N, C-alpha and C positions, 0 to 999 in steps of 0.2 A: 403144218401150221405150228407144229412144235418147237422149230426152228426159228419160226417169226415171234412166238412167245418168248425165247430161249433170249433172241436178239435184244428186245423192247426191256428185260426183265434185267439184262447186263446193261442197258445205256442207263436206266434207271439207278442203278447202282451206281456206275459213274458219276451221275450227275449230282448223287447225294453225296458221293464221296469231294467232288470237288468244290460242292458248298460248306461242309463242314470244317475245309481247308482254308476257304475264303473268310470266314463267318469273324475268326479275330481280329483282322485286316479292317473289314467292311461296316463291322459294328461299334466301332471304338477307335481310340486313337493309338497308334502302335506303342509296343512296350516301352521304347525308345524316347516315344513323344510322351507316352506316358510320365515316364521321369521324369522328364524336363518341365512337363506342367505341373506334375507335385512338388518338384522342385521351388517352382514359382510361387506355387500358393504358399509356399512355407516359407519363403523368403519375401516374396513381392517383386513383380515387376518392373520396368522402368517407371518412375515417375510415382512408385507407390509412396505412402506417408513413412513408410516405415523406414524410409533412405533418409530423411528431412527432419529428421527427431532432434537434430543437436540443437537447432536454434531454440525449439521448443522445449528441451530439455533444461537448457541454461535457464529459461523463463521460470520452469517449474522450482527450480533449486534456490533462485532468487525469492520466489514466491513463499516458499516453504520458511525461508530463513524471515521474511515478514511477519507469515503468521504466528512465528513463536514470540514475538516481540508481546513483554507483559503490558499491556494496554491497559490492564485495569490496575495495576499496580501505579503506572503513570499517571493515569486521571485523578488516582487516588491521593499523592503526592502533589499537583496539580490543585486538586479541589480542596485540602487543606489550609492553604495561602490563600486561595481564591475569598473561603469561606471567611477566614480571618479578617483580610484586606472590607468585604462587605459587612459584618459585624462592627468592626471600628467603625467603618462610616456612619453604621445605624445608631450608633451609640453617640457619634459628635452630633446627628441631627437631634437626639433628645437631648443632650447636654446644651444646646445652643436653640430650644425650642423651634426647632423646627418641623414643619409637617412630615410626617415617616414618609410620604412619598415624593419629597424632593429627590431631585437627581443633581448627584454630583460627579463632575469627571474629574477623575485624577490621572495627569500625564506626568511624565517627565521631561522639566526643561530642556534645555539646550546648555546651562548651567549643571546638570545633574540632579538638580533639586527637585522638588515636588510641586505641582501648581496645581492648582483647584480651580474648577469653574461650574457656575450653576447657577440658576434665579435665587441669589441670595443677596442681603447688601454686603457691597465691598467690605466695611468692618468686620462683620460675621464670615465672610468668606477669607479675609487675611489670617484671621485668627486660628479658622480650621486649618490652614495651610499651616501655620507654625506649628499647631500642634500636631500635624501630622509628621513635619518635617524633624523636629526633636525626638518621634517616638521613634527609635531605634527598634524596635520589632515591627513595626509598620513597613519602614524601608527596607528592611530586608526580604520581608514577604512580597510587598511591590515589585523590588527589583527580581526577585526571582522569577515572580510571574509574567514580566516584561522579557525576559529569556524563554523562560518552559513553556509557556502559554505557545507561543507561534510554534514553537518545534512541536507539540505534542499536536495540535491542530492541523498543521503539515501533513504529520505519520496518519492522523485520524481519517483526514480526509483521503489522502492517497489508497490507504487499505481498505477504506469503503468504495472507491471507484473500482478496485481491483477485484472487489467482490462481486461488483453489479456488473462489470463489463470484461471482466479478465484481462485484463493489461496492467501489467506492471510498472510501474514508475521507476525511470532510471537513477533520479537522485535518492528514493529511497532506499534503492538495492545497494547504492553507494555507501547508505550511512549505516548500514545493517551489516554487525558482522557474523561470520559463521559461528565464532567462539561466543554463545550467549552469555558468558561472564563479562563480556565487553561491550554489550547492551545495556548497560542502567543508563537512565534517564540522564544523567548527567554526560556521559560517555556521547550518548545520542545528539544533545545540546551543542556538544563541545565540537562535534562534526561538522553539524549543521550551520553552525554560526562561521567554522573554517569555510565550508564551500558557501557559504551567501559572502564572506568576502574577498574571497578569490574570485568568483562572479563579478566583483565589482569593478568599475573602469580602472579607477585610483583610489588608495587610502585616502585620500582627502574625502571623496565623495560615501566611501562607507563608514567613516566616521562620523560625517554627516547625518547619514542615513540612523545611525545608532544614537545618535543625540537627539533627533527628530522622532524617536520611537515615541507614541502616546499610547496610553492604554486605559480605554473611557470604561468607568466601570459605573455602573446604574444601581443605585442605592438599594431601588426598589426590588431587583430583583432577586 
């Protein structure tokens, strides 16, 4: 009996020893495998987003440039001209005893002069039109608006879409310089106008588009 007991005890100890040796391999990934898994977890496996960030990084850089634009300053500059034009029109309505709610549409004609439209007598409309054309300050403010306002409107819309949907506008990215010193309103306006001209089919169409530009202003606004 003592011999049988000794054999059972020896068999049990041998089995326990074998189980201890097999535990590192059976209960987990082998050390070499663990190293590979950990390396993949740190660097990312095939198809992981960490390997395809070049395009998104470029978009982030472009978006960062756009977010640095001094939109508040641009709007203030354009707003000053807009307020001056509106106030001048209101004074003209009062000067000619027209109702304050009268709508006057001021446009730039093909000859470059200012044209006035509205539900007023032709004689009164012609006199207002003449007054505005000889008013140098009004003409200059209106001409600035006819160029600055479309550029500002484009940038403002592009930035709002970017904030809402996270999509950068390639044209806006082209307009914006990485050096903020060259992102003044007139710098951006010049680039925007150049891009619009280069996008035209021919110079004649660009010239015609410039002459046909109309800026409708509601004196009641």
